[in-house]
C-alpha positions in Angstrom: 23.8 21.2 45.6 22.4 17.7 44.1 24.3 15.4 46.2 24.7 16.9 49.8 20.5 17.3 49.2 20.8 13.7 48.7 23.1 12.9 51.6 21.2 14.7 53.4 17.9 13.2 52.6 19.5 9.5 53.5 20.6 10.8 56.7 17.2 12.0 57.9 15.5 9.1 56.7 14.2 6.4 59.3 15.2 3.2 59.8 12.5 1.2 57.7 14.5 3.2 54.6 17.6 1.2 55.4 19.2 4.0 56.5 20.6 5.3 59.8 18.4 6.8 62.3 18.8 9.3 64.3 21.2 12.8 64.1 25.3 12.8 63.2 27.3 12.7 66.2 30.3 14.2 66.7 32.9 12.2 67.8 34.3 15.0 70.5 30.8 14.4 71.9 30.6 10.9 72.0 34.1 10.1 73.6 35.1 13.4 75.6 35.9 13.6 79.5 35.4 10.1 81.2 32.5 8.3 78.7 33.0 4.5 78.5 31.8 3.0 75.5 28.7 1.4 76.4 27.5 -2.7 76.3 25.5 -2.3 73.5 27.7 -0.8 70.9 28.5 -3.3 69.6 24.4 -4.4 69.3 24.2 -1.3 67.7 26.9 -2.0 64.6 25.4 -5.6 64.1 22.4 -4.0 63.8 22.9 -0.8 61.2 25.6 -3.6 58.8 22.4 -5.4 58.4 20.1 -2.8 57.6 22.4 -1.9 55.6 23.0 -4.9 54.1 19.1 -5.5 53.6 18.9 -2.0 51.7 21.6 -3.4 49.4 19.9 -6.7 48.6 16.1 -5.3 48.7 18.1 -2.4 45.4 20.0 -6.1 43.8 17.1 -7.8 44.3 14.3 -4.7 42.7 17.4 -4.3 39.9 16.9 -8.2 38.9 13.3 -8.2 38.4 12.9 -5.4 36.6 15.0 -7.0 34.3 13.5 -10.0 34.5 9.6 -8.1 34.1 11.2 -6.4 30.8 12.5 -10.0 29.7 9.0 -11.6 30.4 6.9 -8.2 28.3 9.4 -8.2 25.3 8.8 -12.7 24.9 5.2 -12.2 25.6 5.7 -9.3 23.0 7.5 -11.6 20.7 5.0 -14.3 21.1 2.3 -12.0 20.4 3.8 -10.8 17.2 4.1 -13.6 15.4 0.6 -14.9 16.2 -0.3 -12.0 14.5 2.4 -11.6 11.2 1.3 -15.7 10.7 -2.3 -15.0 10.8 -1.5 -11.8 8.7 0.3 -14.2 6.3 -3.1 -17.2 6.5 -4.9 -14.4 5.2 -3.0 -13.4 2.0 -3.1 -17.0 1.3 -6.7 -16.7 1.2 -6.7 -13.9 -0.7 -4.5 -15.2 -3.8 -6.5 -18.2 -3.9 -9.3 -16.1 -4.2 -7.6 -13.8 -7.1 -7.5 -17.5 -8.8 -11.6 -17.6 -9.4 -11.2 -13.7 -10.9 -8.4 -13.8 -13.9 -10.1 -18.0 -14.9 -12.8 -18.3 -16.8 -13.6 -22.1 -14.5 -10.9 -22.9 -11.9 -11.6 -27.0 -12.1 -10.2 -29.3 -9.4 -6.6 -30.3 -11.9 -6.3 -26.3 -11.6 -6.6 -26.2 -8.0 -4.3 -29.8 -7.3 -1.3 -27.4 -9.3 -2.0 -24.4 -7.7 -1.3 -26.0 -3.9 1.7 -27.4 -5.1 3.2 -24.0 -6.0 2.3 -22.8 -2.7 4.2 -25.2 -0.6 2.4 -25.1 2.3 3.2 -28.1 4.0 7.0 -26.4 4.4 6.3 -22.5 5.0 3.0 -23.3 6.4 2.3 -26.1 8.1 -0.8 -25.2 10.5 -2.8 -25.4 6.9 -4.6 -28.5 7.9 -6.0 -28.1 4.1 -6.7 -25.3 1.0 -10.0 -26.1 0.3 -12.9 -24.5 -1.7 -16.6 -24.3 -1.6 -18.7 -23.8 -4.5 -22.0 -21.6 -3.7 -24.7 -22.8 -5.9 -28.7 -22.8 -5.9 -30.8 -25.9 -5.7 -31.7 -25.9 -9.1 -27.8 -25.7 -10.1 -27.5 -29.0 -7.6 -28.1 -31.7 -10.5 -25.3 -30.0 -12.6 -22.6 -29.6 -9.9 -23.2 -33.2 -9.0 -22.1 -34.4 -12.7 -19.7 -32.2 -13.0 -17.7 -33.3 -9.8 -18.6 -36.5 -10.6 -16.8 -36.1 -14.1 -13.7 -34.3 -12.9 -12.8 -38.0 -11.0 -15.0 -38.0 -7.9 -17.4 -40.7 -8.4 -19.0 -40.9 -5.2 -19.7 -37.0 -4.8 -22.7 -36.0 -3.2 -23.4 -33.0 -1.1 -24.0 -33.5 3.2 -26.0 -33.2 4.8 -29.1 -34.1 1.6 -32.4 -31.9 1.5 -33.3 -29.4 -0.4 -32.3 -26.0 0.5 -32.8 -22.5 -1.6 -28.8 -21.9 -1.3 -25.8 -24.6 -1.2 -22.2 -23.5 -0.2 -20.3 -27.7 -0.3 -16.7 -28.4 -0.3 -16.1 -29.3 -4.0 -11.9 -29.3 -4.0 -10.2 -30.0 -1.3 -5.9 -30.0 -0.9 -4.2 -32.1 -0.2 -6.2 -34.6 -1.6 -5.8 -37.6 1.3 -6.4 -38.9 4.7 -9.4 -36.6 6.2 -9.5 -34.1 3.6 -11.6 -36.4 1.2 -14.0 -36.9 4.3 -14.7 -33.1 4.0 -15.9 -33.6 0.6 -19.5 -32.4 -0.3 -19.9 -31.2 3.2 -22.9 -28.2 2.9 -20.9 -25.7 5.3 -24.2 -23.0 4.6 -26.6 -24.8 6.5 -23.6 -24.6 10.0 -24.7 -21.8 11.5 -21.3 -21.3 12.9 -19.5 -21.2 9.8 -22.3 -19.5 8.2 -22.1 -16.7 10.3 -17.8 -16.4 9.0 -18.8 -16.7 5.6 -21.6 -13.9 5.6 -18.8 -11.7 7.4 -16.6 -12.4 5.0 -19.0 -12.0 2.4 -20.1 -8.3 4.0 -16.5 -6.8 4.2 -14.5 -8.8 1.1 -12.4 -9.9 3.5 -10.9 -13.1 5.4 -13.4 -14.1 8.6 -12.5 -16.6 10.7 -15.7 -18.6 12.9 -16.1 -18.5 16.6 -14.1 -21.9 18.4 -15.3 -25.0 17.2 -14.8 -28.6 15.9 -13.7 -29.3 12.3 -16.9 -32.4 11.2 -13.5 -34.4 10.7 -11.9 -34.6 13.9 -16.0 -35.3 15.9 -15.8 -38.7 15.6 -11.8 -39.2 16.0 -9.7 -36.4 18.0 -12.1 -33.1 19.0 -10.0 -30.7 19.6 -10.3 -26.7 19.4 -10.2 -25.5 16.1 -11.4 -22.5 13.3 -11.8 -22.0 9.7 -10.7 -18.9 8.0 -13.2 -17.8 5.1 -12.7 -15.8 2.2 -15.6 -14.8 -1.0 -14.3 -15.7 -4.4 -16.1 -14.1 -6.9 -15.9 -14.6 -10.9 -15.0 -12.2 -13.8 -18.6 -10.6 -13.7 -19.0 -10.4 -10.2 -21.2 -13.4 -9.1 -19.8 -15.0 -6.6 -18.1 -18.5 -6.9 -17.9 -19.7 -3.3 -15.6 -19.2 -0.3 -12.0 -20.5 -0.4 -11.2 -22.0 3.5 -8.9 -22.6 5.6 -9.0 -25.4 8.6 -7.0 -24.7 11.5 -6.3 -26.8 14.6 -5.5 -24.9 17.0 -3.3 -26.5 18.5 -0.9 -27.0 15.2 -1.5 -23.4 15.1 0.8 -22.8 18.2 3.4 -25.2 17.7 3.6 -22.9 13.9 4.4 -19.8 15.4 6.2 -20.2 18.8 9.4 -18.7 18.6 12.3 -20.1 20.9 12.0 -16.6 22.9 8.2 -18.4 23.8 10.4 -20.8 27.0 9.9 -19.3 30.0 6.6 -18.1 29.2 3.3 -19.9 29.2 0.7 -18.6 27.7 -3.4 -19.0 26.6 -5.7 -18.1 23.4 -9.1 -17.9 24.5 -12.5 -16.8 21.7 -12.8 -13.7 22.2 -12.8 -11.0 25.5 -13.9 -13.7 28.1 -11.1 -16.3 29.6 -13.4 -18.8 30.7 -13.3 -22.7 30.2 -15.9 -22.8 27.0 -13.5 -19.6 25.0 -10.3 -21.8 25.6 -8.6 -22.2 22.2 -5.0 -23.1 23.8 -3.1 -23.5 26.6 0.1 -24.0 26.3 2.8 -25.6 29.0 2.2 -25.0 32.9 4.3 -24.5 36.0 4.4 -27.0 38.6 1.7 -27.1 40.8 1.3 -24.9 43.4 3.2 -22.2 41.4 2.0 -18.5 41.4 3.5 -16.6 38.2 5.3 -13.4 39.1 4.5 -11.9 36.1 1.1 -11.6 33.9 0.0 -9.8 30.9 -2.9 -10.6 29.3 -4.4 -8.3 25.9 -7.0 -9.0 23.0 -6.0 -8.6 19.6 -8.4 -8.9 16.8 -7.6 -10.0 13.0 -10.1 -11.3 10.0 -13.1 -10.1 11.8 -12.7 -12.2 15.4 -11.2 -11.0 18.6 -8.9 -13.2 20.4 -7.4 -13.4 24.2 -4.1 -13.7 25.2 -2.7 -14.6 28.8 0.7 -15.1 29.6 2.7 -16.1 32.6 5.7 -16.4 33.6 8.2 -19.9 34.9 10.0 -20.2 37.5 12.9 -20.6 34.4 12.5 -17.3 33.7 11.7 -16.0 37.5 15.0 -17.6 39.1 18.4 -17.4 37.4 21.2 -15.2 38.7 18.9 -12.9 40.5 18.1 -15.1 43.7 22.0 -15.8 43.8 23.0 -12.5 43.5 20.5 -10.7 45.9 21.3 -13.4 48.8 25.3 -13.0 47.9 24.8 -9.8 49.0 22.8 -10.4 51.7 25.2 -13.0 53.3 28.1 -10.8 52.0 26.1 -8.3 54.9 25.5 -10.3 57.4 29.0 -12.1 57.9 29.9 -8.6 57.8 28.3 -7.0 60.4 28.9 -10.5 62.5 32.6 -9.8 61.5 32.0 -5.9 63.0 30.1 -6.9 65.6 32.6 -9.6 66.9 35.3 -6.7 66.6 33.1 -3.5 68.2 32.8 -6.2 71.2 36.3 -7.1 71.5 37.5 -3.4 72.1 35.0 -2.9 74.7 37.7 -3.5 77.4 39.8 -0.1 76.1 39.0 3.4 75.9 41.6 4.1 73.3 41.0 1.2 71.5 37.0 1.5 71.3 38.2 5.3 70.7 39.8 4.4 67.1 36.7 1.4 66.1 34.5 4.2 66.8 36.0 6.7 64.3 37.0 3.8 62.1 33.1 2.5 62.1 32.4 6.3 62.0 34.2 6.6 58.5 33.0 3.6 57.2 29.3 4.7 57.7 29.8 8.0 56.4 31.8 5.7 53.0 28.4 4.3 53.2 25.8 6.7 52.7 28.1 8.5 50.6 27.9 4.9 48.4 24.3 4.6 49.0 24.0 9.0 48.5 26.0 8.7 45.2 24.4 5.7 44.0 20.6 6.4 44.3 21.9 9.9 42.8 23.8 8.9 39.6 21.3 5.9 39.2 20.0 5.8 35.1 16.6 5.4 37.1 14.2 7.5 38.3 14.0 6.9 42.4 12.1 8.4 45.1 10.7 7.8 48.7 8.0 8.4 50.3 6.8 8.5 53.6 3.4 7.4 55.1 1.2 10.2 54.2 2.6 9.6 50.9 4.9 13.1 50.5 8.3 12.7 49.1 11.3 12.6 51.2 13.7 12.0 48.2 13.8 12.4 44.7 17.1 11.6 42.6 18.2 13.4 39.2 16.6 11.1 37.0 13.2 11.8 39.1 14.1 15.3 38.3 14.6 15.1 34.7 11.8 13.1 33.9 8.9 14.8 36.0 10.3 18.2 35.5 10.4 19.0 38.9 13.4 19.9 41.2 13.7 18.1 44.6 13.3 21.7 46.4 10.1 21.7 45.0 9.0 18.0 45.5 9.6 16.9 48.9 7.4 17.5 52.1 4.9 17.5 49.3 2.1 14.9 47.9 1.8 13.8 44.6 -1.5 15.9 44.7 0.2 18.7 44.9 2.7 18.3 42.0 0.9 17.2 39.5 -2.5 17.5 37.4 -5.6 15.8 39.1 -6.1 12.6 36.8 -1.9 11.9 37.0 -1.9 12.5 40.9 -5.2 10.0 41.5 -3.2 7.4 39.0 -0.1 8.1 41.1 -2.4 7.5 44.7 -4.0 4.2 43.8 -0.5 3.0 42.7 1.2 4.2 45.9 -2.0 2.7 47.7 -1.9 -0.9 46.1 2.3 -0.3 46.9 1.7 -0.1 50.2 -1.0 -2.5 51.0 0.3 -5.4 48.7 3.3 -7.9 50.5 5.9 -7.8 47.0 6.5 -5.3 44.8 4.2 -3.7 42.4 5.2 -3.5 38.5 3.8 -1.9 35.5 4.5 0.2 32.4 4.1 3.2 32.3 4.1 5.7 29.1 4.3 9.6 30.1 4.2 12.1 27.2 7.0 14.9 26.9 7.4 17.3 24.0 9.7 14.6 22.2 6.9 12.1 21.9 5.8 9.3 24.1 8.3 8.1 26.8 8.1 4.3 28.4 8.9 3.0 32.0 9.3 -0.3 33.8 7.7 0.9 37.2 8.3 -0.8 40.4 6.9 -0.2 44.1 7.2 -1.7 47.2 6.5 -0.7 50.5 9.2 0.2 53.3 8.8 -1.5 56.7 9.3 0.1 60.4 11.0 -1.3 63.0 8.2 -3.2 64.0 7.3 -4.4 60.9 4.6 -1.2 60.2 3.9 0.4 56.9 6.8 3.6 57.1 6.8 5.0 53.8 6.9 3.8 49.9 10.2 3.5 47.7 9.8 3.6 43.8 12.3 3.1 41.0 11.3 3.7 36.8 13.4 2.2 34.5 13.1 3.6 30.9 12.6 1.6 28.0 12.2 4.1 25.2 14.8 3.7 23.0 14.5 -0.7 23.5 10.6 -0.2 22.7 11.3 2.2 19.7 14.0 -0.5 18.7 11.9 -3.5 18.9 9.2 -1.7 16.4 11.7 -0.7 14.3 13.1 -4.2 14.1 9.7 -5.5 13.5 9.1 -3.4 10.8 11.6 -4.3 8.9 11.4 -7.9 9.9 8.0 -7.5 8.2 9.1 -5.0 4.7 11.6 -7.9 4.5 8.9 -10.9 4.4 6.1 -9.3 2.8 8.2 -7.8 0.2 7.3 -8.7 -3.2 10.9 -8.2 -4.7 13.0 -11.2 -3.9 15.6 -9.9 -0.7 19.5 -11.3 -0.5 21.8 -9.9 2.3 25.4 -11.0 1.9 28.6 -10.3 4.1 31.3 -8.0 3.4 32.9 -11.1 1.3 29.1 -12.1 -0.4 28.8 -15.0 1.4 24.6 -15.2 2.3 23.3 -14.0 5.4 19.9 -14.1 4.8 17.1 -14.2 2.3 13.6 -13.2 1.3 10.4 -15.6 1.6 10.2 -14.2 -2.4 13.8 -15.2 -2.7 12.5 -18.9 -2.3 9.6 -18.7 -4.4 11.3 -17.4 -7.9 14.7 -19.8 -7.3 13.3 -22.5 -6.0 16.0 -22.8 -2.9 14.9 -22.4 0.7 16.8 -20.2 2.8 18.7 -23.2 4.5 20.2 -24.4 1.0 21.7 -21.0 0.5 23.0 -19.4 4.2 26.5 -18.9 4.0 26.9 -19.5 0.0 28.2 -17.3 -2.4 25.5 -16.2 -5.3 27.3 -17.2 -8.0 25.0 -20.2 -7.9 22.5 -18.5 -9.4 24.9 -17.8 -12.4 22.5 -19.1 -15.8 26.6 -19.2 -17.5 24.5 -15.9 -20.0 27.0 -13.4 -18.8 30.5 -12.7 -19.4 33.4 -11.8 -17.3 33.5 -8.1 -18.4 29.5 -8.5 -17.3 30.7 -9.3 -13.7 33.9 -7.1 -13.5 32.0 -3.9 -14.5 29.4 -5.0 -11.5 31.7 -4.9 -9.2 33.7 -1.6 -10.7 30.1 -0.1 -9.9 29.3 -1.6 -6.2 33.4 0.1 -5.7 33.3 3.0 -6.8 29.7 4.3 -6.6 28.4 1.4 -4.4 25.3 0.5 -6.4 24.3 -1.6 -10.0 20.8 -2.3 -11.6 20.5 -3.6 -14.3 18.8 -7.1 -16.6 20.9 -10.0 -15.7 19.7 -14.0 -16.8 19.5 -16.5 -13.3 19.1 -19.6 -13.3 17.0 -21.4 -10.3 17.3 -24.9 -9.0 15.4 -26.7 -11.1 18.3 -25.7 -13.7 15.6 -23.4 -15.6 17.4 -19.6 -16.8 15.1 -16.7 -16.3 15.2 -12.8 -16.4 15.2 -10.5 -13.7 16.0 -7.2 -12.7 18.7 -7.2 -10.4 19.7 -4.2 -8.2 22.9 -4.5 -5.7 23.7 -1.6 -2.8 27.0 -1.3 -0.6 26.3 -0.8 3.0 29.0 0.9 4.8 30.3 1.9 8.0 30.3 4.9 9.4 34.1 4.9 8.4 32.9 3.7 4.5 34.0 0.1 4.6 31.7 -1.9 3.1 30.2 -4.4 5.5 27.2 -5.9 3.6 25.5 -5.9 0.3 21.8 -5.7 -0.2 20.2 -7.3 -3.6 16.9 -6.7 -4.7 15.2 -8.0 -7.9 12.3 -9.6 -9.1 11.1 -12.1 -12.3 10.6 -10.8 -15.6 9.6 -13.8 -16.9 6.0 -12.7 -17.3 6.8 -10.0 -18.4 9.3 -11.0 -21.0 6.7 -13.6 -22.1 4.1 -10.8 -22.7 6.7 -8.1 -24.6 7.7 -11.6 -27.0 4.1 -12.2 -27.4 3.3 -7.9 -28.5 6.2 -8.4 -30.9 4.4 -11.4 -32.1 1.1 -9.3 -32.2 2.8 -6.4 -33.8 4.2 -8.8 -36.8 0.5 -9.8 -37.4 -0.6 -6.1 -37.5 2.0 -4.9 -40.2 1.4 -8.0 -42.3 -2.2 -6.9 -42.0 -1.7 -3.5 -42.3 0.3 -3.9 -45.8 -2.9 -6.8 -47.0 -5.1 -3.6 -46.0 -3.1 -1.2 -47.7 -2.4 -2.7 -50.9 -6.0 -3.6 -50.8 -6.7 -0.2 -50.6 -4.2 0.8 -52.8 -6.2 -0.9 -55.3 -9.4 0.6 -54.9 -7.7 3.7 -55.1 -6.8 3.1 -58.8 -10.1 1.9 -59.5 -11.8 5.0 -58.0 -9.0 7.1 -60.2 -10.0 4.7 -63.4 -13.6 5.5 -63.0 -12.8 9.2 -62.3 -10.7 9.3 -65.1 -13.7 7.9 -67.2 -16.6 9.5 -65.9 -14.7 12.8 -66.7 -13.5 12.0 -70.0 -15.5 9.6 -71.4 -18.8 10.8 -70.5 -18.3 14.5 -71.9 -17.9 13.7 -75.8 -22.0 12.7 -75.3 -22.6 15.4 -73.1 -20.4 17.8 -75.7 -22.7 16.4 -78.3 -26.5 16.6 -76.9 -25.3 20.1 -75.9 -23.9 21.0 -79.7 -26.4 19.1 -81.8 -29.2 21.0 -79.4 -27.8 24.3 -79.8 -27.4 24.3 -83.5 -31.0 22.9 -83.6 -31.7 26.1 -81.6 -30.1 28.1 -84.1 -31.2 26.8 -87.6 -35.1 25.4 -87.2 -36.2 27.4 -83.8 -38.6 29.1 -86.7 -40.5 25.9 -86.9 -40.8 25.1 -83.5 -43.7 25.8 -81.6 -43.4 27.5 -78.2 -44.0 23.7 -76.3 -40.9 22.1 -78.6 -38.4 25.1 -78.2 -39.2 25.0 -74.3 -38.2 21.0 -74.7 -35.2 21.9 -76.5 -34.4 24.5 -73.8 -34.7 22.2 -70.9 -32.2 19.3 -73.1 -29.8 22.0 -72.9 -29.8 23.3 -69.3 -29.7 19.4 -68.3 -26.7 19.2 -70.6 -24.8 21.6 -69.2 -25.7 21.3 -65.6 -24.4 17.5 -65.9 -21.3 19.1 -67.3 -20.9 21.0 -64.0 -22.2 17.9 -61.7 -19.3 15.9 -63.6 -16.8 18.9 -63.4 -17.5 18.9 -59.7 -17.2 15.3 -59.0 -13.8 15.0 -60.9 -12.7 18.1 -57.9 -13.9 16.2 -55.3 -11.9 13.2 -56.4 -8.7 15.6 -57.4 -8.8 17.0 -53.7 -8.3 13.4 -52.1 -5.6 12.9 -54.2 -4.0 16.0 -54.4 -0.4 16.8 -52.7 -0.4 19.2 -50.1 2.2 22.2 -49.8 1.8 24.2 -46.6 2.8 28.1 -46.2 1.8 31.1 -44.7 -1.3 32.6 -47.3 -3.1 36.1 -46.4 -6.5 35.1 -46.9 -8.2 38.1 -46.5 -6.3 39.5 -50.3 -7.5 36.0 -51.6 -11.3 36.8 -50.4 -11.0 40.2 -51.3 -9.8 38.9 -54.6 -13.0 36.5 -55.3 -15.3 39.1 -54.2 -14.2 41.1 -56.6 -14.5 38.3 -58.9 -18.2 38.0 -58.1 -19.5 41.4 -58.9 -17.9 41.6 -62.4 -19.8 38.6 -63.2 -22.9 40.7 -61.8 -22.2 44.9 -61.7 -25.8 45.3 -60.8 -25.8 43.5 -57.4 -25.2 46.1 -54.5 -23.4 43.9 -51.6 -21.3 44.9 -48.2 -18.4 43.6 -47.8 -16.7 43.3 -44.8 -13.9 41.7 -44.8 -11.2 41.5 -42.1 -8.0 42.9 -42.8 -4.9 40.9 -41.8 -6.0 37.5 -41.7 -3.7 34.6 -42.0 -3.5 30.8 -42.1 -0.8 28.4 -42.8 -2.6 26.0 -45.4 -2.4 24.8 -48.6 -3.0 27.5 -51.7 -4.2 25.2 -54.4 -6.9 24.2 -52.1 -7.4 26.6 -49.9 -8.7 29.0 -53.0 -11.4 26.4 -53.6 -12.5 26.6 -49.9 -13.4 30.5 -50.0 -15.0 30.4 -53.4 -17.3 27.8 -52.4 -18.2 29.4 -49.3 -18.2 32.8 -50.8 -19.7 31.7 -54.1 -22.6 30.2 -51.8 -23.4 33.4 -49.9 -23.0 35.5 -53.3 -25.9 33.2 -54.4 -28.2 32.7 -52.0 -28.2 36.7 -51.0 -29.2 37.2 -54.7 -32.8 37.9 -53.7 -31.9 40.5 -51.1 -32.1 44.4 -51.5 -29.2 45.4 -49.7 -26.9 42.3 -49.1 -24.3 42.1 -46.9 -21.3 39.1 -46.9 -18.8 38.9 -44.1 -15.2 37.6 -43.7 -13.1 37.4 -40.7 -12.1 35.6 -37.4 -13.0 34.4 -34.0 -10.9 33.3 -30.8 -12.6 30.8 -28.7 -11.0 28.2 -26.0 -7.7 29.6 -27.7 -8.7 28.3 -31.0 -8.9 30.1 -34.0 -11.5 30.1 -36.0 -12.3 31.2 -39.3 -16.1 32.5 -40.9 -18.3 33.7 -43.5 -21.4 35.3 -42.4 -24.6 36.6 -44.7 -27.9 38.1 -44.4 -28.9 35.8 -47.3 -31.4 32.8 -47.1 -30.3 31.0 -44.1 -31.7 27.3 -43.3 -33.1 25.3 -40.5 -30.7 23.7 -38.4 -32.9 20.6 -37.8 -30.9 19.6 -41.9 -27.9 21.1 -40.6 -26.0 17.3 -41.2 -27.0 17.4 -44.6 -25.0 20.5 -45.0 -22.0 19.0 -46.6 -22.7 15.4 -47.4 -22.3 15.4 -51.4 -25.4 15.6 -53.7 -27.7 17.2 -50.4 -29.4 20.1 -51.1 -31.6 22.6 -48.6 -32.9 24.2 -51.4 -34.6 22.9 -54.9 -33.1 24.2 -57.9 -35.7 26.5 -59.0 -34.6 28.2 -56.3 -30.7 28.3 -56.1 -29.1 26.6 -58.8 -25.9 24.2 -58.0 -25.0 20.5 -57.6 -24.4 19.8 -53.9 -21.0 19.3 -54.5 -19.4 22.8 -53.1 -19.3 22.3 -49.2 -19.0 18.4 -49.7 -15.3 19.4 -51.5 -15.1 22.4 -48.3 -14.8 19.9 -45.8 -13.6 17.3 -47.7 -10.0 19.7 -47.9 -10.8 21.2 -44.1 -10.5 18.1 -42.5 -7.1 17.4 -45.2 -5.8 20.7 -43.4 -6.8 19.1 -39.9 -9.5 21.1 -39.3 -13.0 21.3 -38.8 -16.4 23.0 -40.1 -19.7 23.8 -39.4 -22.9 26.1 -40.3 -25.5 27.5 -38.2 -28.2 29.2 -39.7 -32.2 30.4 -39.2 -34.7 30.9 -42.1 -34.8 34.1 -43.7 -32.5 35.3 -41.4 -28.5 34.4 -42.8 -25.9 31.8 -42.2 -22.4 31.0 -40.8 -20.4 29.3 -41.8 -16.8 28.3 -39.1 -14.0 26.5 -39.8 -10.7 25.6 -38.1 -7.1 24.9 -39.5 -4.5 22.8 -37.8 -2.4 21.8 -41.0 0.1 19.9 -38.7 -2.5 17.7 -37.4 -2.7 15.6 -40.6 -1.4 17.5 -43.8 1.2 16.0 -45.5 3.8 17.5 -48.0 5.0 16.8 -51.2 7.5 14.4 -49.9 5.7 12.7 -47.8 6.3 14.4 -44.2 4.1 16.8 -41.7 2.9 19.8 -43.5 4.3 22.6 -41.5 
């Protein structure tokens, strides 16, 4: 049903659209009963042929114009992307150079020169006039800075312009150190308003910033050209501002550096800021001949490094010419020749009725064929086509128009855009229609249409249709979809950006392992430029450290799994070998055939050096640990000897003192007065207390040396045994024992008994003055941790002295109140620590106390065999 509808629209369209006017007249009516061919018939044939030729010419011309428009937009976009990519690279160079100051104690002039040489800016970024550093310092530091720079090989260095100022930002390093760059040394840029605004912006954002349009100081006296300067603040390790890394750019050199080959046939200009006046003009490329008016233009604003630039593009004659004009003229000439031939043919046969009838039939068939051809051409075109009359009503739409708009031709024909589309869209369409019908030529624009699948992009061309008198009869619109091309261009730009900016080196080869592309990082690591390796085999990098079996295994993995990765040694252009981590993947087409290989590798030189340094440090550390261990072992042996001396050599005098005091008390007590007997009792008590103290010290040292054997013990049973022993010593005391049943722990039986004996013995002692004492032993679960506790209602203690509880010889009660040596809790704490646990106490004076401890033998305990206790 669509094709007949299109043909009907073509037949009913008036002359301005290039289609035959009037209705179709059947042959039987035109030539029946004595009706003679008229003299004007051959002129009508000529007019129709010329109109058809004109319509075909307009269509061919429109198609060619669309192709030129798309080519212009693509070349302009490529120039813009080249500019943005190049400026991003310049910013990264300054950011990397500023990082040099953050990782160095002091960057000297020779350091700066060496860093510049490694960058190889002349080969990769020729637009950079210089890589410089301007140091920031105060007036008080001026003299020392001048002395330092003169000592570094700049005997004539001085800050310009002279005069005292609170702050200076003066050029101190510039590479290459030659020509006009030398003249820039010493210039204080902080006193220049244009440069100062850019530096303040860079300091505020800590990102690169560029100046407005300016003239370089080194060019003022010779050849002033538009230029700008890019600044990046550099900070020392402590965060103090060291100064600014900067690069000056002459705009003409920048344009020459970034222009791709596709920039031919497109002229462009760069303006500083959003304005496009003569004062803001940065760069003006090649211009068309005088009097030429470009067919295509484009203007857009880009932003980078905190500054806006306006880019203006215009087509040149070489883009606008080509096969377009020739093809359209050929179509027009062929149509005219055909019309003239038909004209002479009709004129030649008007003398006879039969000949006229035959010619009429032939022409009618030909016109119908042309109508069918044009209808099919419009209906099946891949572009959306519509025709409107002068009132803006749709007269013809094709299938592609229906697909794009989602409307049917039945709903559209005879209606205006305001009846079919939302108000905002209809207003935009009406403005474009008015501009097209009010102009002399075609109006081109790029249009984006929202759809459920996402935005769709079109190149829209609208041109007026005229009647026989030259007046506006309507308008024709043609929209060619470029969504896929836009998407492909974006993907290509993304892939190219990733390829160039990746930190790892990337190599792409064909199926025969011949290199077809390398990334920037490849050249930085290997020293080979792209032009040196394209077409070569990657074996030019082989170092000879891997044998043939290694490479056979690599290719077996690639041909089988399609991937191989591992560490390998390769050789740079200068002959030095270096380690790298290499990953190779095979790229296969839909049939499984390998078409390319992609290799990605990173330089491991620094990591290898760091690993070697760590190994050396570990060896040094192991030697030091062995030395310290030997010293500790010697100290332990000396301590054990001292402990032995204390526990054995001091006991004999104490036994003598205690024994003779006891004999003196037995044999001569009657002859001694009360004071002498008291003195004698104190001597015996002191010797006994010293013996107890020696025993406790010996126990404390033994705890640290004793091997541990971890096993599962019933602490409830052990606590009950100790309670029974304490009760037997003083059966007259009334004590309520509350020992929780089933309390178990993994611990050393020989060490855990002194813990409970000391803790329970203490609470037995400190509850001695209670008429009804209560002692508890049990466990709690807190935050997933098992806590063992001993609680009493005895004398308690003040928490401000809690830090002294577990120190040797630290007591919170005097000997007159409670006996003891002050060693017991120190022994407990040491045993608990050996079990990987901790112990602490809580109490209040005269209200009792509670001691809690944990046991984690796996954290620090060792068995007798030396392994972890478990």
